[in-house]
VEXGU-989440 format. One line per 3 residues: number of its first residue (from 1); their letters; for each residue x, y, z of N, C-alpha, C, CB. Coordinates in nm, 4 decimals, decimal comma. Glycine has a CB too. Example, Ala and Ser with C-alpha at 12.3 -4.5 7.8 and 13.67 -1.06 7.14 Angstrom:
1 = AS = 1,3190/-0,5690/0,7800/1,2300/-0,4500/0,7800/1,3200/-0,3300/0,7800/1,1308/-0,4473/0,9046 ~ 1,2850/-0,2250/0,7080/1,3670/-0,1060/0,7140/1,2900/0,0030/0,7870/1,4084/-0,0598/0,5725
END
This chain:
1 = XXX = 9,2667/11,2371/6,7276/9,3099/11,1167/6,6941/9,3803/11,0494/6,8031/9,3859/11,1258/6,5837 ~ 9,5192/11,1792/6,8264/9,6354/11,1486/6,9434/9,5906/11,1670/7,0163/9,7510/11,2011/6,9660 ~ 9,4896/11,2904/7,0566/9,4238/11,2935/7,1912/9,3501/11,1759/7,2554/9,3328/11,3920/7,1864
4 = XXX = 9,2216/11,1339/7,1149/9,1870/11,0321/7,1925/9,2621/10,8594/7,2080/9,0579/11,0307/7,1489 ~ 9,3986/10,8393/7,1379/9,4832/10,7682/7,2041/9,4839/10,7904/7,3832/9,6136/10,8038/7,1336 ~ 9,5613/10,8460/7,3597/9,6151/10,9541/7,4619/9,5054/10,8898/7,5958/9,5823/11,1577/7,3987
7 = XXX = 9,4148/10,9193/7,6203/9,2962/10,9034/7,6810/9,2405/10,7941/7,6820/9,2203/10,9725/7,6447 ~ 9,2866/10,7154/7,5802/9,2385/10,5705/7,5828/9,3562/10,4777/7,6327/9,1884/10,5225/7,4319 ~ 9,4456/10,5509/7,6622/9,6027/10,4428/7,6915/9,5868/10,5027/7,8722/9,8246/10,5171/7,5656
10 = XXX = 9,5725/10,6389/7,9048/9,5760/10,6659/8,0244/9,4331/10,5531/8,1037/9,5641/10,8434/8,0292 ~ 9,3287/10,5763/8,0197/9,2348/10,4726/8,0872/9,2558/10,3631/8,0815/9,1236/10,4678/8,0561 ~ 9,3628/10,2849/8,0191/9,3521/10,1747/8,0173/9,4412/10,1185/8,1195/9,3640/10,1370/7,9004
13 = XXX = 9,5864/10,1964/8,1439/9,6730/10,1882/8,2360/9,5971/10,1855/8,3884/9,7690/10,3026/8,2110 ~ 9,4839/10,2983/8,3624/9,4048/10,3318/8,5371/9,3177/10,1899/8,5433/9,2612/10,5134/8,5506 ~ 9,3631/10,1471/8,4739/9,2220/10,0222/8,5387/9,2740/9,9409/8,5421/9,0856/9,9728/8,4691
16 = XXX = 9,4654/9,8690/8,4717/9,5237/9,7805/8,5141/9,5780/9,7890/8,6610/9,6052/9,7623/8,4278 ~ 9,5845/9,9316/8,7056/9,6100/9,9436/8,8182/9,5108/9,8949/8,9313/9,6383/10,0587/8,8212 ~ 9,3923/10,0008/8,9176/9,2902/9,9369/8,9796/9,2266/9,8005/9,0124/9,2295/9,9779/8,9396
19 = XXX = 9,2475/9,7187/8,9020/9,2076/9,5666/8,8700/9,2634/9,5014/9,0342/9,3125/9,4878/8,6984 ~ 9,3610/9,4851/9,0618/9,3891/9,3866/9,1649/9,3541/9,4484/9,3279/9,5547/9,3450/9,1453 ~ 9,3711/9,5931/9,3143/9,2341/9,6800/9,4265/9,0849/9,6168/9,4078/9,2051/9,8758/9,3743
22 = XXX = 9,0501/9,6179/9,3818/8,9206/9,5868/9,3189/8,8810/9,4287/9,3709/8,9359/9,6008/9,1429 ~ 8,9763/9,3331/9,2957/8,9456/9,2223/9,2546/8,9567/9,1692/9,4261/9,0455/9,1600/9,1219 ~ 8,9760/9,2531/9,4988/9,0915/9,2076/9,6480/8,9363/9,2603/9,7232/9,3067/9,3386/9,6977
25 = XXX = 8,9440/9,3537/9,6890/8,7593/9,4461/9,7718/8,6533/9,2998/9,7666/8,6438/9,6344/9,6070 ~ 8,6473/9,2539/9,6160/8,5426/9,1854/9,6200/8,5539/9,0445/9,6625/8,4908/9,1964/9,5089 ~ 8,6681/9,0310/9,7381/8,7222/8,8874/9,7860/8,6643/8,9216/9,9569/8,9369/8,8576/9,7585
28 = XXX = 8,7498/9,0258/9,9572/8,6918/9,0413/10,0819/8,5483/9,0958/10,1389/8,7708/9,1056/10,1273 ~ 8,4753/9,0782/10,0332/8,3009/9,1703/10,0859/8,2521/8,9979/10,0737/8,1817/9,3431/9,9210 ~ 8,3173/8,8812/9,9968/8,2478/8,7719/9,9833/8,2681/8,7090/10,1272/8,2939/8,6873/9,8594
31 = XXX = 8,3902/8,7166/10,1734/8,4264/8,6592/10,3130/8,4016/8,6359/10,4225/8,4781/8,6825/10,3463 ~ 8,3436/8,8375/10,4183/8,2484/8,8583/10,5288/8,1124/8,8616/10,5130/8,2719/8,9647/10,5854 ~ 8,0554/8,8044/10,3895/7,9781/8,7929/10,4383/7,8938/8,6157/10,4609/7,9309/8,8960/10,3795
34 = XXX = 7,9966/8,5351/10,4098/8,0329/8,4047/10,4316/8,0217/8,3693/10,5772/8,1657/8,3819/10,3813 ~ 8,1563/8,4790/10,5925/8,0908/8,4975/10,8017/8,0067/8,5135/10,8606/8,1122/8,5796/10,8857 ~ 7,9252/8,6181/10,8162/7,8059/8,6628/10,8495/7,7281/8,5634/10,8721/7,7549/8,7414/10,7670
37 = XXX = 7,6880/8,5461/10,7687/7,6045/8,3902/10,7185/7,6490/8,2373/10,8433/7,6911/8,3366/10,5078 ~ 7,7303/8,2583/10,8367/7,7857/8,1141/10,9147/7,7705/8,1832/11,0613/7,9800/8,0490/10,8701 ~ 7,7441/8,2662/11,1237/7,7362/8,3050/11,2685/7,6016/8,3544/11,2953/7,8400/8,4126/11,3081
40 = XXX = 7,5172/8,3309/11,2164/7,3585/8,3810/11,2312/7,3045/8,2483/11,2297/7,2865/8,4872/11,1019 ~ 7,3520/8,1055/11,1387/7,2862/8,0261/11,0965/7,4151/7,8662/11,2610/7,2946/8,0360/10,8625 ~ 7,4692/7,9433/11,3240/7,5310/7,8872/11,4628/7,4457/7,8932/11,5936/7,6599/7,9682/11,4966
43 = XXX = 7,4097/7,7761/11,5767/7,3561/7,6405/11,6769/7,4206/7,6942/11,8153/7,4314/7,4535/11,6247 ~ 7,3654/7,8176/11,9423/7,3634/7,8782/12,0332/7,3719/7,7259/12,1455/7,2373/7,9891/12,0253 ~ 7,4918/7,6905/12,1958/7,5111/7,6363/12,3284/7,4469/7,6394/12,4833/7,6081/7,6707/12,3398
46 = XXX = 7,4060/7,5570/12,5010/7,2606/7,5211/12,5931/7,3445/7,5967/12,7144/7,1986/7,3120/12,6263 ~ 7,2874/7,6106/12,8085/7,2939/7,7555/12,8861/7,4164/7,6983/12,9755/7,1300/7,8167/12,9876 ~ 7,3792/7,5665/13,0557/7,5059/7,4913/13,1355/7,6183/7,4328/13,0694/7,4609/7,3791/13,2105
49 = XXX = 7,6202/7,4876/12,9413/7,7707/7,4322/12,9206/7,8818/7,5642/12,8546/7,7588/7,2848/12,7929 ~ 7,8160/7,6694/12,8728/7,8584/7,8055/12,8285/7,9677/7,8316/12,8939/7,7647/7,9130/12,8481 ~ 8,0538/7,7896/12,9892/8,1508/7,8245/13,0634/8,2292/7,7504/13,0648/8,1313/7,8512/13,1626
52 = XXX = 8,1625/7,5736/13,0526/8,2524/7,4525/13,0550/8,3827/7,4159/12,9380/8,1500/7,3404/13,0470 ~ 8,4620/7,3878/13,0426/8,6280/7,3779/12,9096/8,5856/7,2348/12,8104/8,8503/7,3209/13,0284 ~ 8,6174/7,2154/12,6812/8,5989/7,1612/12,5818/8,7142/7,1076/12,5696/8,5533/7,2276/12,4897
55 = XXX = 8,7246/6,9425/12,5897/8,9052/6,8808/12,5331/8,9353/6,8903/12,4525/8,9594/6,7658/12,5235 ~ 9,0184/6,9036/12,4972/9,1576/6,9034/12,3530/9,1823/6,7688/12,2985/9,3363/6,9527/12,4097 ~ 9,1247/6,7953/12,1897/9,2243/6,6525/12,0998/9,3461/6,7458/11,9644/9,0535/6,5063/11,9664
58 = XXX = 9,4524/6,7182/11,9985/9,5412/6,7030/11,8975/9,5248/6,6514/11,7810/9,6204/6,6524/11,9314 ~ 9,5650/6,6915/11,6889/9,5746/6,5937/11,5467/9,7217/6,5282/11,5040/9,5306/6,6931/11,4089 ~ 9,7618/6,4817/11,4327/9,8408/6,4131/11,4374/9,9027/6,4349/11,2816/9,7904/6,2891/11,4894
61 = XXX = 10,0508/6,5285/11,2858/10,0422/6,5531/11,1000/10,1163/6,4228/11,0940/10,1391/6,7181/11,0018 ~ 10,1592/6,3537/10,9184/10,1817/6,2735/10,9251/10,3438/6,3567/10,8800/10,0891/6,1708/10,8667 ~ 10,4107/6,2038/10,9197/10,6261/6,2405/10,9335/10,6102/6,2514/10,7096/10,8059/5,9757/11,0454
64 = XXX = 10,6480/6,3840/10,6742/10,6814/6,4051/10,5485/10,8296/6,3985/10,5197/10,6286/6,5237/10,5122 ~ 10,8859/6,3628/10,5869/11,0297/6,3034/10,5489/11,1121/6,4372/10,5226/11,0282/6,1937/10,4008 ~ 11,0867/6,5183/10,5636/11,2022/6,6244/10,5450/11,2247/6,6874/10,6270/11,1983/6,7083/10,4617
67 = XXX = 11,3310/6,7481/10,7197/11,4744/6,7704/10,7255/11,4015/6,8519/10,9524/11,5686/6,9311/10,5285 ~ 11,2446/6,9349/10,8284/11,1911/7,0235/10,8999/11,0147/6,9154/10,9627/11,1785/7,1863/10,7817 ~ 11,0563/6,9063/11,0581/10,9708/6,8554/11,1349/10,8137/6,9428/11,2177/11,0707/6,8083/11,2240
70 = X = 10,7555/6,9367/11,1449/10,6217/7,0598/11,1913/10,5175/6,9753/11,3207/10,4863/7,1027/11,0072
END
């Protein structure tokens, strides 16, 4: 019985250590899949505007009343 509990505790610790890595790996795979799907759905630019410069639009951030103005 003592050997079984030892194996069980080692397996539980092993799973506890590996769980964050496996969750992160699954999240990375999901993000990669979403990026791949978004790339496939992307509409190609017309040939005449491929090298044209796009206008730059700046968004203003609201003043948040802090000492750090971003």
